[in-house]
N, C-alpha and C positions, 0 to 999 in steps of 0.2 A: 352412400356418399356423405350425407349429413353427419352420420355417426363418426366417420373418419375425421371430419373437420373438427368435431367436438373433442375427439381423442387427441388430435394434434394440438389444439388449444390447451388442453389439460396438461400435456407434456411440456408445452412452452411455458405455461405459468409455473409449473413445478420446477423447471430449470431456472427461472428467474428467482424463485424463492430461495434456492440454494446459494445464490450469488453472495448474499450477506449473512447466511447462516440462520435466517429466520426459521423459527420452529425449534431451534436448539435451546435447551434450558440449562443454564449453569446450575451445578449441584445435582443434576439428574441425567443429562445426556452423556452417553459414553463416547470414548474416542472413536470407536467404529462407526457410531452414528454421525459424528462430526465429519469423518472422512467420506462416508457414504453420501452425505448431503453436499459437502463443499468440494469434494474431489481430492486429488493427490496434493499434498502440501508442496510448495515450492522450496521450502526449507524447514528443517526440524532441528531444534536446539535442545540439548539436555540441560535441565535446570537443577538447582540444589534439591535435596530431599526426594529424589526420584521423580520430580515433575519434568514436564517437557513443554516446549512452545512449538506449535505448528503454525507456519506462516502460509497464508493463502493469498497470493498476489494476483491482482487483476490488472497489473501493469503489462505493457507500457501505456496502453490507452484507457484502461479501466479505471485508473486514478484511485484505487483503493488497495490497501493491504490489511487483511484481517488476521489477527493473531489469537489463536485458541490456546489457552493454558490448560493442560491436562494434569491432574494430580497423580500421585503414585498408584492410586487404585483404578486409574483409567477413566476418571470422571471429569467432565468439562468444568473448570472453575471460572474462567472468564473468557469472553469473546469481545475483542476490541478492534475498531477500525483505527489504525495507527497514523494514517496520512491525514493529519488535520493541522491547521495553522497553530492551534494551541500546543501541539506536540513538537512543533519546530523549535519552540522557545528553549527546550532543554539542550539543544545543540550549542556548544560553546567553542568558537574558533580558538585554537591554541591549546585546548584541553581535551575535547572529545576526540575519539579515535575511530578508525575504520571499523574496528571490532564493535564499538559502541553503536555505530550507525547500522551495521549489519544486524546486530542483536535487537535493535529497536524496530527498524523498518523492514528488515528482511532484504532480499536481493533487489538491487536497483532495476528500473525499467530500461535504462540505457547507461552506457559507460563510455568514456573517452579519455583523452589526455591532451594536455598542452605541453608538448615537449620542451619548448623554450623556457616556459615558466616552471618546469619540473613539477607539474601538477597532474593528478588524475582526478577526473570528475565522475560523479554518480548523479543520475537524474531520476527524480520521482515526481510524476505528474499527480496532481490532487485537485480536489474541489474545495473551495471555501464558499460555502453555500452554493450559489449558481456560478460563481466565478471560477473559471479554469485557470489553474496556477501550475508553476513548475518550481520544484525545490531542486536546486543544484548544490551539491556538497563537493568541495574541492579538498583534496588531500595532498600533503607534501610526501616525498618518498619515505619518510619515517612513519607514515600512517596517521599523522595528526591532521585533524580538520583545520584547514586554513581559512576557508571562506564558506559562508552559508548564504545562498542567494534564494530569495523567495520572490518569484517574478510572475507577472500575468502572462498567460499563454496567448500571445498575440495572434497565433494561427487561427483562432476562433472568433476574432473580432469581425463585425460586419464590414464589408467593403466601404471605403470612403470615409471611415473614421480615423482620425489621427490618434496618436497615443494619449492625447489629453481627453479623449472621449467625445470631442466636438467634431463636427463635420468640417471639411475644408471649404472655405468661401472664396 
């Protein structure tokens, strides 16, 4: 009985380690090792010079998207977590496109539309340190980014707190 509990705990810890690709070594790990550890990618994009990008999304609630860049020899070059506040800065309303967003962040966690505004929206939940946030990118019908909204995810605020962070008196 005790041995089975230890085995279960070992499997649980191993599963958690694969979540962020810990144990993978850029310049050494192979594509098959990346896939074995992180699972099936949610998106694969072919890059110049025979490279490819594998997207490992933990959305909609996992709040992370890892992108593994694999070189033409099948070796891991980089492994990055793309959903960060710093990475939102490169999105430019009126310039960035749907293809740019998909190529950088991968598939969104949620999608929807505002028919009267003629807008499609994509949602990416992320962490900024311990702060739960939601990135919403709105596109016009021509595929151009029109709005980039970085908001606090109020669904996780303690009851009784107003949006100012102070309690109601």
